[in-house]
C-alpha positions in Angstrom: -36.5 176.0 123.8 -36.9 179.8 123.0 -34.5 179.4 120.1 -36.5 176.4 118.7 -39.7 178.3 119.0 -38.2 181.4 117.3 -36.8 179.2 114.5 -40.1 177.5 114.2 -41.9 180.8 113.8 -39.5 181.8 111.2 -39.8 178.6 109.3 -43.6 178.7 109.2 -43.3 182.0 107.5 -40.9 180.7 104.8 -41.4 180.0 101.8 -43.6 181.5 93.3 -43.8 183.6 88.5 -47.5 183.5 87.4 -49.8 186.5 87.5 -51.9 186.6 90.6 -55.5 187.7 90.7 -55.3 191.2 92.3 -57.4 191.5 95.4 -55.1 194.0 97.1 -55.0 194.8 100.8 -54.5 198.1 102.5 -52.3 198.9 105.4 -53.5 201.2 108.2 -54.0 204.8 107.1 -50.9 206.7 106.0 -49.2 203.5 104.7 -49.0 202.6 101.0 -51.2 199.8 99.7 -49.8 196.4 99.1 -51.2 193.3 97.3 -50.7 189.9 98.9 -53.1 188.1 96.7 -52.3 184.5 95.7 -51.9 183.1 92.3 -55.1 181.4 91.0 -53.4 178.5 89.2 -51.4 176.5 91.8 -50.4 172.9 91.8 -49.4 171.8 95.4 -47.9 168.6 94.1 -45.5 170.6 92.0 -44.7 172.9 94.8 -43.7 170.1 97.2 -40.0 169.4 97.7 -36.9 171.5 98.5 -36.7 175.3 98.3 -33.7 177.5 99.0 -34.3 180.9 100.7 -32.8 183.5 98.4 -34.0 186.7 100.1 -36.3 187.7 102.9 -37.4 190.6 105.0 -35.7 190.8 108.4 -37.5 189.0 111.3 -36.3 188.2 114.8 -36.9 184.5 114.3 -34.6 184.3 111.3 -32.1 187.0 112.1 -28.6 185.9 111.4 -29.6 182.7 109.6 -27.8 181.6 106.4 -28.1 178.6 104.1 -31.8 178.4 104.9 -33.7 175.6 103.2 -37.3 174.6 103.4 -38.7 171.2 102.5 -42.4 170.4 102.0 -43.7 166.8 102.0 -47.3 165.7 101.6 -48.5 163.4 104.4 -51.1 160.6 104.0 -53.7 162.7 105.9 -53.4 165.6 103.4 -51.4 167.8 105.7 -47.9 168.9 104.7 -44.7 168.3 106.7 -42.5 171.4 106.8 -38.9 171.2 107.7 -36.8 174.4 107.8 -33.1 174.3 108.3 -30.3 176.8 108.4 -27.1 177.9 110.2 -26.9 180.6 112.8 -23.6 181.5 114.6 -22.0 178.3 113.4 -24.8 176.1 114.7 -27.2 174.1 112.6 -30.8 174.8 113.3 -33.9 172.8 112.4 -37.6 173.6 112.8 -40.3 171.1 112.0 -43.9 172.0 111.4 -47.0 171.4 109.4 -49.0 173.2 106.8 -52.5 172.9 105.3 -54.5 174.3 102.5 -57.6 175.7 104.2 -59.6 175.9 100.9 -57.8 174.2 98.1 -60.7 174.6 95.6 -61.2 178.3 96.2 -57.7 179.6 97.1 -55.1 176.8 96.4 -52.0 179.0 96.8 -53.0 180.1 100.3 -51.5 177.8 102.9 -51.4 178.0 106.7 -48.2 176.9 108.4 -47.7 176.0 112.1 -44.5 175.3 114.1 -46.1 175.4 117.5 -49.3 173.6 118.5 -52.4 174.9 116.7 -51.0 178.4 116.0 -51.0 178.9 112.2 -49.6 181.8 110.0 -50.6 182.7 106.5 -48.4 181.6 103.7 -49.4 183.2 100.3 -47.8 182.0 97.1 -48.0 185.3 95.2 -45.9 184.4 92.2 -44.3 181.2 90.7 -42.7 180.5 87.4 -44.1 178.0 85.0 -41.4 175.4 86.0 -42.1 175.8 89.7 -38.5 176.9 90.2 -38.8 180.4 91.7 -41.4 181.7 94.1 -42.5 184.9 95.8 -44.2 184.2 99.1 -45.8 186.6 101.6 -48.4 186.6 104.3 -51.3 188.7 105.4 -48.8 191.3 106.8 -46.6 193.3 104.5 -43.8 192.7 107.0 -43.1 189.2 105.6 -41.7 188.5 102.2 -39.5 185.6 100.9 -38.0 184.8 97.5 -37.5 181.0 97.2 -35.7 178.9 94.5 -35.2 175.3 93.8 -31.5 176.1 93.5 -29.2 178.2 95.7 -28.7 180.8 92.9 -31.1 182.6 90.7 -30.2 184.3 87.4 -30.3 188.1 87.3 -33.1 188.1 84.6 -35.3 185.9 86.8 -34.5 187.9 89.9 -35.4 191.1 88.1 -38.9 189.7 87.3 -39.4 188.6 90.9 -38.3 192.0 92.3 -40.5 193.8 89.8 -43.5 191.7 90.9 -42.8 192.3 94.6 -42.3 196.1 94.1 -45.5 196.3 92.0 -47.3 194.7 94.8 -46.2 197.5 97.1 -43.3 195.7 98.9 -40.2 197.7 99.7 -37.6 195.5 98.0 -34.8 197.6 99.5 -35.6 195.9 102.8 -34.7 192.4 101.4 -31.9 190.6 103.1 -29.9 188.4 100.6 -29.3 185.0 102.2 -25.9 183.4 102.0 -26.4 180.0 100.3 -22.7 179.3 99.7 -22.7 176.1 101.8 -25.4 174.7 99.6 -23.6 175.3 96.3 -21.2 172.4 96.7 
């Protein structure tokens, strides 16, 4: 049960290349500023579907996971079903949760995701390309960052753009863990 909850917490934090409206956020004194603002032009219907986790910051709930995939499906009630899967120590893991857009007209790229009861975490789409194929996702904390893609691999030129965006927002991109997606390339 502890593993399922840990995986669920990781999944809700999972995880786009348009310019975001800078609102910026500051860390406690002595820490550099970072910007976790969402993009202003976001189409949830285009975001739904399957995303491969290309890179992430290290978290206890995802530590050691490879071939991580997230799937987002719209429910009839307007909520979003979230299914995160991956492999850890040779075992297939799955976490199922839900997401919602708290204020779709004011901040459409801000979601809240839950994998346990009514506890929700912020999910901020901070960058997405025009084709909705690569995304940069964060939360209200600078400790969480994901790079997601519709495919298990991303070209170097696109990755350079995403990394530049993340770095420009104050994230330490040297802390990214590159996720092995080799099992999903077949």
